[in-house]
C-alpha positions as CSV (number, residue, x, y, z in Angstrom):
1,X,90.9,169.3,149.3
2,X,92.1,166.3,151.4
3,X,91.6,164.0,148.4
4,X,93.8,166.2,146.3
5,X,96.6,166.3,148.9
6,X,96.2,162.5,149.3
7,X,96.7,162.0,145.6
8,X,99.4,164.5,144.9
9,X,101.4,164.0,148.1
10,X,102.7,160.5,147.4
11,X,103.6,161.5,143.8
12,X,105.5,164.6,145.1
13,X,107.3,162.4,147.7
14,X,108.3,159.9,145.0
15,X,109.7,162.7,142.9
16,X,111.7,164.1,145.8
17,X,113.1,160.7,146.7
18,X,113.9,160.0,143.0
19,X,115.8,163.2,142.8
20,X,117.9,162.7,145.9
21,X,118.6,159.0,145.3
22,X,119.2,158.9,141.5
23,X,119.5,162.3,139.8
24,X,121.7,164.2,142.3
25,X,124.4,161.5,142.8
26,X,124.6,161.0,139.0
27,X,125.2,164.8,138.5
28,X,128.0,164.7,141.2
29,X,129.7,161.8,139.4
30,X,129.5,163.6,136.1
31,X,131.0,166.7,137.6
32,X,133.9,164.7,139.2
33,X,134.7,163.0,136.0
34,X,134.7,166.2,134.0
35,X,137.0,167.9,136.6
36,X,139.4,164.9,136.4
37,X,139.5,165.1,132.6
38,X,140.1,168.8,132.7
39,X,143.0,168.4,135.2
40,X,145.0,165.9,133.2
41,X,148.6,166.7,132.7
42,X,151.7,165.2,131.0
43,X,153.1,162.2,133.0
44,X,149.8,161.1,134.6
45,X,149.4,157.3,134.6
46,X,145.9,156.7,133.3
47,X,143.3,154.1,132.4
48,X,141.0,154.5,129.4
49,X,137.4,153.4,129.2
50,X,138.6,150.5,127.0
51,X,141.0,149.4,129.7
52,X,144.3,150.6,128.2
53,X,146.9,151.5,130.8
54,X,149.5,154.1,129.9
55,X,151.1,157.4,130.6
56,X,150.1,160.7,129.1
57,X,152.8,161.8,126.7
58,X,151.2,165.0,125.4
59,X,147.7,166.5,125.3
60,X,145.8,169.4,123.8
61,X,142.3,170.7,124.2
62,X,140.4,167.5,123.2
63,X,143.1,164.9,122.4
64,X,145.5,162.9,124.5
65,X,148.6,161.0,123.3
66,X,149.2,158.0,125.5
67,X,152.5,156.2,125.8
68,X,152.0,152.5,126.3
69,X,154.4,150.0,127.9
70,X,155.8,148.8,124.6
71,X,156.8,152.3,123.5
72,X,153.9,152.9,121.2
73,X,152.0,156.2,121.2
74,X,148.2,156.1,120.8
75,X,145.9,159.1,120.4
76,X,142.6,159.2,122.2
77,X,139.9,161.7,122.9
78,X,140.2,163.3,126.3
79,X,136.8,162.0,127.3
80,X,138.1,158.4,126.8
81,X,140.1,158.7,130.1
82,X,138.3,156.8,132.9
83,X,140.8,157.1,135.8
84,X,144.1,158.6,136.8
85,X,146.1,156.1,138.7
86,X,149.0,158.3,139.8
87,X,150.6,161.6,138.9
88,X,154.2,162.4,138.1
89,X,156.1,164.5,140.6
């Protein structure tokens, strides 16, 4: 019995550490990004995953139209938004 506990114990401990140090923080980050992408609204100043800075001109369920500094309008998938820099209002 002691040999079994001595063998399985370290493996179980490694799994628990792996969960709390790697898996759980990644799930929290994914949830925060998803919440940010769902709360986007017109006028938000954003940055895409490609590094494009702009302002949201319009959006629907899965697409976002971004107004760039030179007046052009580009359409991106909502999941391409990496960060919201500031909000209007």
